[in-house]
N, C-alpha and C positions, 0 to 999 in steps of 0.2 A: 503494499499500499504505500502511496505517496501523498504528501501535502507541503506547504508552505509556511514557514515560519511566520507565526502571528505575534508572537512574544517570547523574549528570551531574557533571562535576568543572569547576568554574569556573577552575582555574587552566589545565588542559590543553584545555579548551573541547570535550572529547570524552565521549562516554559509551555507553550502551546503550538500547536500545528493546526492550519486550516487545511483540510481535506478537500480533495476535488469535488465532492458533493455538498461542501458548505459547512460540514459539521467540524465543530471545535473540538481538539483532542488535547488534552494535557499531557505531558511527559515529565518524568521525575529526574532527579539529579543522578539516579543510577542508570537511566536509558542514555542519559547525555554522556556519563562516565564510560560507559560500554562502548561508545561510538570511536573513541580514540580522537575526536575532535577536540580542538582548544577553544573556538567560539563559534557562535552562529550569527548570521546577520538576518534582519528582517526581511521578508520576503525571499529568503533562499529556499531552494528546492530540496525535500528531504526524503527519504526511504524510512519507513516505520515498521518496526518489527514488534510483533505482539506474541505474547504467551497464549496459551489455549484458554486461559481464564480472561482473557481480554485486556490484560495489563500491558503497556507500553513497556519493552523491555530494551530497545536499542532504537536510537536514530542516527543514520549516516546519510552521506550524500549518495545521491543515485549513481553516481560513477565509481563509487568504492565497490571493489570486489575482493573476496578473500581468497 
């Protein structure tokens, strides 16, 4: 799933993503920390990974591959 950064707080390393369908989805510090990224910009495109329970587990750039 992909979305666009709507908010990002550098202090807490958490924020929200606006999904393509218009839904706003919050991501916690742990999801950002799992990404390996150092910061995010408003409007930046992200790929969102979620657990089976629906929790955001990782946010990365769409161009990142493992």
